[in-house]
C-alpha positions in Angstrom: 6.0 -19.2 -127.1 6.8 -17.8 -123.5 10.4 -16.7 -123.3 12.0 -15.4 -120.1 15.5 -15.4 -118.4 14.3 -14.5 -115.0 12.0 -16.5 -112.8 8.6 -15.1 -112.3 8.7 -14.4 -108.6 11.8 -12.2 -109.1 10.5 -10.7 -112.3 7.2 -9.7 -110.7 8.7 -8.6 -107.4 6.9 -5.6 -106.0 8.6 -2.3 -106.8 6.4 0.0 -104.7 4.6 -0.1 -101.3 1.3 -0.2 -103.1 2.4 -3.4 -105.1 3.2 -5.3 -101.9 0.3 -7.8 -101.8 -1.8 -8.2 -98.6 0.2 -6.2 -96.2 -1.5 -2.9 -96.2 -1.0 -2.5 -92.3 2.8 -2.7 -92.7 3.3 -0.7 -96.0 1.0 2.2 -94.9 3.1 2.9 -92.0 6.4 2.8 -93.8 5.1 4.9 -96.6 3.8 7.6 -94.1 7.2 7.4 -92.2 9.2 8.2 -95.4 6.8 10.9 -96.6 7.0 12.5 -93.2 10.7 12.1 -92.7 10.2 9.9 -89.6 12.3 7.0 -90.6 13.4 4.9 -87.7 17.0 3.5 -87.3 16.0 -0.3 -87.2 13.0 -2.2 -88.4 12.1 -6.0 -87.6 10.0 -7.7 -90.4 8.6 -11.1 -89.2 6.2 -13.3 -90.8 5.9 -16.6 -92.7 7.9 -17.3 -95.9 6.9 -15.8 -99.1 4.9 -13.0 -97.5 6.9 -10.0 -98.7 9.5 -9.4 -95.9 12.5 -9.0 -98.3 10.4 -7.2 -101.0 9.2 -4.7 -98.4 12.8 -4.1 -97.1 13.9 -3.3 -100.7 11.1 -1.0 -101.5 12.0 0.9 -98.2 15.8 1.1 -99.3 14.6 2.6 -102.6 12.1 5.0 -101.0 14.7 6.5 -98.5 17.3 7.1 -101.2 14.9 8.1 -104.1 15.6 11.3 -105.8 11.9 12.0 -106.6 9.6 10.2 -104.1 5.8 10.6 -104.5 4.0 10.4 -101.0 6.6 8.0 -99.8 6.6 5.8 -102.8 9.9 5.3 -104.8 9.7 6.6 -108.4 11.7 3.6 -109.8 13.1 5.9 -112.6 16.1 7.6 -110.8 19.4 6.1 -110.7 19.2 5.0 -107.1 15.9 3.2 -107.7 17.2 1.4 -110.9 20.3 0.2 -109.2 18.2 -1.3 -106.4 16.0 -3.0 -109.1 18.9 -4.3 -111.0 20.6 -5.6 -107.9 23.6 -3.3 -108.2 23.1 -0.8 -105.5 26.0 -0.1 -103.2 23.8 1.5 -100.6 21.8 -1.7 -100.0 23.9 -4.4 -98.2 22.1 -7.7 -97.9 23.4 -10.4 -95.6 22.2 -13.9 -95.1 22.4 -14.6 -91.4 22.1 -18.4 -92.0 25.4 -18.6 -93.7 27.0 -15.6 -91.9 25.9 -16.2 -88.3 29.2 -16.1 -86.2 30.6 -13.1 -84.0 33.4 -12.4 -86.7 30.6 -11.8 -89.5 28.9 -9.3 -87.0 32.3 -7.7 -86.2 33.0 -7.1 -89.9 29.5 -5.6 -90.3 30.1 -3.4 -87.4 33.3 -2.1 -88.9 31.5 -1.3 -92.1 28.7 0.8 -90.9 31.1 3.7 -90.3 31.4 4.2 -94.1 29.0 6.9 -95.6 26.6 6.0 -98.4 27.9 6.3 -102.0 25.1 8.2 -103.6 22.0 8.4 -101.4 21.2 9.7 -97.9 21.1 6.2 -96.3 23.0 2.9 -96.3 20.5 0.1 -95.6 21.7 -3.2 -94.0 19.3 -6.0 -94.6 19.9 -9.0 -92.4 17.7 -11.9 -93.6 16.8 -14.9 -91.3 18.4 -12.8 -88.4 17.2 -15.5 -85.9 20.0 -17.8 -87.2 22.6 -15.6 -85.5 24.5 -17.1 -82.5 24.0 -15.6 -79.0 27.5 -14.1 -79.2 26.6 -12.5 -82.6 23.6 -10.9 -81.1 25.6 -9.5 -78.3 28.1 -8.1 -80.8 25.2 -6.5 -82.8 23.4 -5.0 -79.8 25.3 -1.8 -79.2 25.6 -1.0 -82.9 21.8 -1.6 -83.4 20.9 0.6 -80.5 23.0 3.6 -81.5 23.9 3.3 -85.2 25.4 6.1 -87.3 22.8 8.5 -88.6 23.2 7.5 -92.1 22.5 3.7 -91.3 19.1 1.9 -91.4 19.0 -1.7 -90.2 16.2 -4.0 -91.5 16.0 -7.4 -89.7 13.9 -10.2 -91.5 12.8 -13.4 -89.8 10.4 -16.2 -90.1 10.9 -17.2 -86.3 10.8 -14.2 -84.2 10.6 -16.3 -81.0 14.4 -17.0 -81.6 15.3 -13.4 -81.7 16.5 -12.0 -78.2 14.1 -9.6 -76.7 17.0 -7.2 -76.3 17.1 -7.0 -80.2 13.3 -6.7 -80.6 13.0 -3.8 -78.2 15.6 -1.8 -80.2 13.6 -2.1 -83.5 10.2 -1.2 -84.8 8.5 -4.5 -85.2 6.1 -5.3 -88.1 4.3 -8.6 -88.4 3.5 -9.6 -91.9 0.6 -12.1 -92.1 -0.3 -14.9 -94.5 -1.8 -13.4 -97.6 -5.5 -13.8 -98.1 -6.7 -16.3 -100.6 -8.5 -13.7 -102.6 -5.4 -11.4 -102.9 -3.2 -14.4 -104.2 -5.7 -15.2 -106.9 -5.9 -11.6 -107.9 -2.0 -11.2 -108.1 -1.8 -14.6 -110.0 -4.5 -13.5 -112.5 -2.5 -10.2 -113.1 0.8 -12.1 -113.7 -0.9 -14.5 -116.0 -2.5 -11.7 -118.0 0.9 -10.0 -118.4 2.5 -13.2 -119.4 -0.1 -14.2 -122.0 -1.3 -17.2 -119.9 -5.0 -18.2 -120.1 -6.3 -19.9 -117.0 -9.4 -22.0 -116.5 -11.7 -21.0 -113.7 -10.7 -22.8 -110.5 -7.1 -23.4 -111.6 -5.8 -20.2 -109.7 -8.0 -21.2 -106.7 -6.1 -24.7 -106.4 -2.8 -22.9 -106.7 -3.6 -20.3 -104.1 -4.9 -22.9 -101.6 -1.9 -25.1 -102.2 0.6 -22.2 -101.5 -0.9 -21.8 -98.1 -0.8 -17.9 -97.9 2.7 -17.5 -99.5 2.7 -15.5 -102.7 6.1 -16.5 -103.8 5.2 -20.3 -103.7 2.0 -19.5 -105.6 4.0 -17.7 -108.4 6.5 -20.5 -108.6 3.6 -23.1 -108.9 2.0 -21.1 -111.7 5.3 -20.9 -113.5 5.8 -24.5 -113.0 2.4 -25.5 -114.6 2.9 -23.1 -117.5 6.4 -24.7 -118.1 4.8 -28.3 -118.1 1.5 -27.6 -120.1 1.9 -24.3 -121.9 0.0 -21.1 -121.7 -3.3 -22.8 -121.5 -3.8 -23.7 -117.9 -6.7 -26.0 -116.6 -7.7 -27.1 -113.2 -6.8 -30.8 -113.9 -3.4 -29.7 -115.1 -2.7 -27.9 -111.9 -3.9 -31.0 -109.8 -1.7 -33.2 -112.0 1.3 -31.0 -111.4 0.8 -30.7 -107.7 0.0 -34.6 -107.3 -3.5 -33.5 -106.0 -6.9 -35.5 -106.6 -10.2 -34.0 -107.4 -12.0 -32.3 -104.6 -14.7 -34.8 -104.7 -12.4 -37.6 -103.4 -11.0 -35.6 -100.5 -14.6 -34.5 -99.8 -15.8 -38.0 -99.9 -13.2 -39.1 -97.3 -13.9 -36.1 -95.0 -17.7 -37.0 -95.0 -17.0 -40.7 -94.4 -14.8 -39.9 -91.4 -17.3 -37.5 -90.0 -20.1 -40.1 -90.5 -18.2 -43.0 -89.1 -18.0 -44.9 -92.3 -14.8 -47.0 -91.8 -15.2 -49.3 -94.7 -16.0 -46.6 -97.2 -13.3 -44.3 -96.0 -10.8 -47.2 -96.3 -11.9 -47.8 -99.9 -11.2 -44.2 -100.8 -7.7 -44.2 -99.3 -6.9 -47.5 -101.3 -7.9 -46.0 -104.6 -6.1 -42.8 -103.9 -2.9 -44.5 -103.1 -3.3 -46.8 -106.2 -3.5 -43.6 -108.4 -0.2 -42.5 -106.9 -1.6 -39.4 -105.3 0.8 -37.6 -102.9 -0.9 -38.5 -99.5 0.5 -35.8 -97.4 -1.1 -33.2 -99.6 -4.2 -35.2 -99.9 -4.5 -35.3 -96.1 -4.3 -31.4 -96.1 -7.2 -31.3 -98.6 -9.3 -33.7 -96.3 -8.3 -31.4 -93.3 -9.5 -28.4 -95.3 -12.9 -30.1 -96.0 -13.4 -31.1 -92.4 -12.5 -27.5 -91.3 -15.1 -26.2 -93.8 -17.6 -28.6 -92.3 -16.9 -27.2 -88.8 -17.3 -23.7 -89.9 -20.5 -24.3 -91.7 -21.9 -26.3 -88.7 -21.1 -23.4 -86.5 -22.6 -20.9 -88.8 -19.5 -19.2 -89.9 -19.4 -18.2 -93.6 -15.7 -17.0 -93.6 -12.7 -19.1 -94.3 -14.2 -21.1 -97.3 -12.1 -19.5 -100.0 -11.1 -21.8 -102.6 -14.1 -24.0 -102.6 -16.5 -23.9 -105.6 -20.2 -23.1 -105.2 -21.0 -26.7 -105.8 -18.6 -27.9 -103.1 -19.9 -25.4 -100.6 -23.5 -26.5 -101.2 -22.7 -30.1 -100.6 -20.6 -29.3 -97.6 -23.4 -27.1 -96.2 -26.0 -29.8 -96.7 -23.7 -32.3 -95.0 -22.9 -30.1 -92.2 -26.7 -29.7 -91.3 -27.0 -33.5 -90.8 -23.7 -34.1 -88.8 -23.1 -33.9 -85.2 -20.5 -31.3 -84.4 -18.7 -33.7 -82.0 -18.1 -36.2 -84.8 -16.7 -33.5 -87.1 -14.4 -32.4 -84.2 -13.2 -35.9 -83.7 -12.4 -36.3 -87.4 -10.7 -33.0 -87.6 -8.5 -33.7 -84.7 -7.6 -37.2 -86.0 -6.6 -36.1 -89.5 -4.9 -32.8 -88.5 -2.7 -34.9 -86.1 -1.7 -37.7 -88.6 2.0 -38.3 -88.7 3.5 -38.9 -92.0 7.1 -39.3 -90.8 7.3 -43.0 -91.5 7.6 -44.0 -95.2 7.2 -47.8 -95.0 3.5 -47.7 -95.2 2.5 -44.5 -96.8 -1.2 -44.9 -96.2 -1.1 -45.9 -92.6 -1.3 -42.4 -91.2 -4.6 -41.8 -93.2 -6.1 -45.2 -92.2 -5.2 -44.7 -88.5 -6.8 -41.3 -88.6 -9.8 -42.6 -90.2 -10.1 -45.4 -87.5 -9.6 -43.0 -84.7 -12.4 -40.8 -86.0 -14.6 -43.7 -86.3 -13.9 -45.0 -82.9 -14.5 -41.7 -81.2 -17.8 -41.3 -83.2 -18.8 -44.9 -82.0 -18.0 -44.0 -78.4 -20.3 -41.0 -78.7 -22.9 -43.2 -80.2 -22.8 -45.4 -77.2 -23.0 -42.6 -74.8 -25.9 -41.0 -76.5 -27.9 -44.2 -77.3 -27.7 -43.9 -81.1 -28.1 -47.2 -83.1 -25.6 -46.5 -85.6 -23.2 -49.4 -85.7 -19.5 -49.1 -85.9 -18.0 -48.8 -89.4 -21.5 -48.4 -91.0 -21.5 -44.7 -91.5 -24.4 -42.4 -91.2 -26.1 -42.7 -94.6 -27.9 -45.3 -96.5 -26.4 -47.1 -99.4 -26.8 -46.5 -103.2 -29.8 -49.0 -103.2 -31.7 -47.1 -100.5 -31.0 -49.8 -97.8 -29.0 -49.4 -94.7 -25.3 -50.1 -95.1 -24.3 -53.7 -93.8 -22.4 -53.7 -90.5 -18.8 -54.3 -90.6 -17.9 -57.6 -88.9 -15.5 -57.4 -86.0 -13.5 -60.6 -85.6 -13.1 -61.9 -82.0 -13.8 -65.0 -79.9 -17.5 -65.5 -79.1 -18.7 -64.9 -75.6 -21.8 -66.1 -73.9 -22.3 -64.6 -70.5 -24.4 -66.5 -68.1 -26.9 -63.6 -67.6 -28.1 -60.9 -70.0 -26.0 -57.8 -70.0 -27.4 -54.7 -68.4 -27.2 -51.3 -70.0 -25.6 -48.1 -68.5 -28.3 -45.5 -68.1 -28.7 -42.9 -70.8 -27.8 -39.4 -69.1 -30.6 -37.9 -71.2 -33.3 -40.3 -70.2 -35.2 -40.1 -66.7 -34.0 -42.8 -64.5 -35.7 -44.5 -61.6 -33.6 -42.5 -59.2 -35.3 -39.4 -60.3 -38.6 -40.8 -59.5 -37.9 -42.3 -56.0 -37.6 -40.5 -52.6 -35.8 -42.5 -49.9 -36.8 -41.7 -46.4 -34.2 -41.7 -43.6 -31.3 -42.3 -45.9 -28.5 -40.0 -47.0 -27.1 -40.6 -50.5 -23.9 -42.9 -50.0 -20.6 -42.0 -51.6 -19.0 -44.3 -54.2 -16.8 -45.9 -51.6 -18.4 -48.9 -50.0 -17.5 -50.4 -46.6 -15.3 -53.6 -46.6 -17.4 -56.5 -47.6 -16.8 -60.1 -47.0 -19.8 -62.0 -48.6 -20.1 -63.0 -52.3 -21.2 -60.4 -54.9 -23.7 -61.1 -57.7 -23.4 -60.2 -61.3 -26.5 -58.1 -61.1 -25.0 -56.2 -58.1 -21.8 -55.6 -59.9 -23.7 -54.3 -63.0 -25.9 -52.0 -60.8 -22.6 -50.3 -59.5 -20.9 -50.1 -62.9 -21.6 -46.4 -63.3 -20.2 -45.7 -59.9 -17.1 -47.7 -60.9 -16.7 -45.6 -64.0 -17.1 -42.3 -62.0 -14.5 -43.6 -59.5 -12.0 -43.6 -62.4 -12.2 -39.9 -62.8 -8.6 -39.5 -61.9 -7.5 -41.6 -64.7 -8.9 -40.1 -67.9 -7.9 -43.2 -70.0 -9.6 -45.7 -67.7 -12.8 -43.6 -67.7 -12.7 -43.2 -71.5 -12.2 -47.0 -71.8 -15.3 -47.7 -69.8 -17.3 -45.4 -72.1 -16.2 -47.1 -75.2 -18.6 -50.1 -75.5 -18.1 -51.9 -72.2 -20.1 -53.6 -69.4 -19.4 -56.2 -66.6 -19.8 -59.7 -68.0 -18.9 -61.9 -65.1 -17.7 -61.7 -61.4 -16.7 -64.2 -58.7 -15.0 -64.1 -55.3 -11.6 -63.3 -56.9 -12.0 -61.7 -60.4 -14.3 -59.3 -62.0 -14.5 -59.4 -65.9 -15.3 -56.4 -68.2 -16.3 -57.0 -71.7 -15.0 -54.6 -74.6 -16.3 -54.5 -78.0 -12.9 -53.5 -79.5 -10.1 -55.7 -79.0 -7.6 -53.0 -79.9 -8.5 -51.2 -76.8 -7.4 -54.1 -74.6 -3.8 -53.5 -74.9 -4.4 -50.2 -72.7 -5.9 -52.2 -69.9 -3.2 -55.0 -69.5 -2.1 -56.0 -65.9 0.6 -53.5 -64.7 -0.5 -50.6 -66.8 -1.8 -47.4 -65.1 -5.4 -48.1 -66.5 -5.5 -51.6 -65.0 -4.4 -50.3 -61.7 -7.1 -47.5 -61.8 -9.6 -50.1 -62.6 -8.7 -52.3 -59.6 -8.7 -49.3 -57.3 -12.1 -48.2 -58.6 -13.5 -51.6 -58.1 -12.2 -51.9 -54.6 -13.5 -48.5 -53.7 -17.0 -49.2 -55.1 -17.6 -52.8 -54.2 -15.7 -52.8 -51.0 -13.5 -55.9 -51.8 -10.2 -56.4 -53.6 -10.8 -58.2 -56.9 -8.5 -58.7 -59.8 -9.7 -57.2 -63.1 -9.9 -59.0 -66.3 -10.6 -57.5 -69.7 -11.8 -59.6 -72.6 -13.1 -58.9 -76.0 -16.9 -59.3 -76.7 -17.8 -58.2 -80.1 -21.6 -57.8 -79.6 -21.4 -56.2 -76.1 -22.8 -52.8 -77.2 -25.7 -54.3 -79.1 -26.6 -56.2 -76.0 -26.3 -52.9 -74.0 -28.7 -51.1 -76.3 -31.3 -53.9 -76.0 -31.6 -53.8 -72.3 -33.8 -51.4 -70.3 -32.1 -48.8 -68.0 -30.8 -50.5 -64.7 -32.4 -49.3 -61.4 -30.6 -46.9 -59.3 -28.2 -48.2 -56.7 -29.8 -45.8 -54.1 -33.0 -48.0 -54.3 -31.1 -51.2 -53.6 -29.3 -49.6 -50.7 -32.6 -48.5 -49.2 -34.1 -51.9 -49.5 -31.1 -53.4 -47.7 -31.5 -51.1 -44.7 -35.3 -52.0 -44.4 -36.4 -48.8 -45.8 -39.4 -48.4 -48.1 -38.8 -46.4 -51.2 -41.7 -44.1 -52.1 -42.4 -43.8 -55.8 -42.9 -40.2 -57.0 -45.8 -39.9 -59.4 -45.7 -37.6 -62.5 -48.1 -35.2 -60.8 -46.2 -34.9 -57.6 
């Protein structure tokens, strides 16, 4: 039976510079300063929570007053060191700036710095969360911090250094403590578990370290919580149950579904995870971690994959080889930006992120000419057949003429094989026209209309997302979009609608109203059509010029 009256993160707090985990760049400098007698009058320790700022400050307070230091390390045996370890040292004054942040608190501190230390050579003032001080309090501290009495050392600790005035920072030696590496956290947890008689299953400490996010204090607290719940035998499943996590396989499955554009499969995974009562915010972090691992593996980087088992790495590496890097990026951006502030639909942020990643992947599919349909994913089903295409509801549309296809940038166009004699390439802007325009003529200028929207990023992206001109008359030009959820961005009066009207007028030379409707099968029709001829050829023929076709051997 494990008995202890002190929480583990306090019980196993570092007592020497060597025990401070993962901050060798800080502890080495401080240890050398103590050993050489070159201790500064003020230090600023900044970094994320749980990375060792307060622990480092206490070790420094012991080292400067230690009766028998060894190479700058405190002995932890003399009266001064024991007093600091037991929390009864008079020469270590700790102040929480979050609750003592006013100018009166700093004035009281300033009055006390004149008192000499009781036993040691220095009196150390540790001000934690110093960024919480008011501007007036910082002003009151400034002069004392610049020229303190020779027996005083100030140690300021903060998690938000950007809120500390530059005048304060410039008067201190600054040390930036970083997030602790995964391997260092696992090693420290394993040491604590061995000392406490806890047996851990392979993988359990990896899950704890990954959930701690680089903070050792959080990791030690999580380990103690698991032991308090399940006893001295700790398994990976017990850790996941305590933290509200799911197995890596489900987070990895959703990450792969998002990267492959498998909307229906991803929604099914989210539904089962929600039914199991999993904490969805933490689940999203796991999905983001897997997507990041996919991106690193796709780019050839091997670092940053700590916490994944060999089996998981192998599966991710195989998936990364077949996925397009743009799809991985779209999915990573979508899930890393998921907003979980609303509580009325807990799964909605995950579902929106999945839909956003899938739509972005489909937009890339249309631009590159891939035949993967929306929501179908990039792999075959369990029976070896291609997954069934997800139906997109919407009113049917039957255009009077077959839809033309926007040219594939990677394919050679007719424009590349034609030399026009006596004609300079026209700009997108057309002269004011009065006669009627045919549907074929409007479709031939679709790419020019899209390029004319370059000033409005949303309008240009909209025209790239499964769209074509489906009808035109003397008053209205109609664009058909595959996804009805995109139509709200092009309603009359919106900046996107105004940009479309201006682009049409610039390219076609006439003022037409723009109408946007939902045509579910527009992208399938686009892929089925051959590339449209260049508008330069049509312009040449209108002027009575004869295009000369360039042969492949020319």
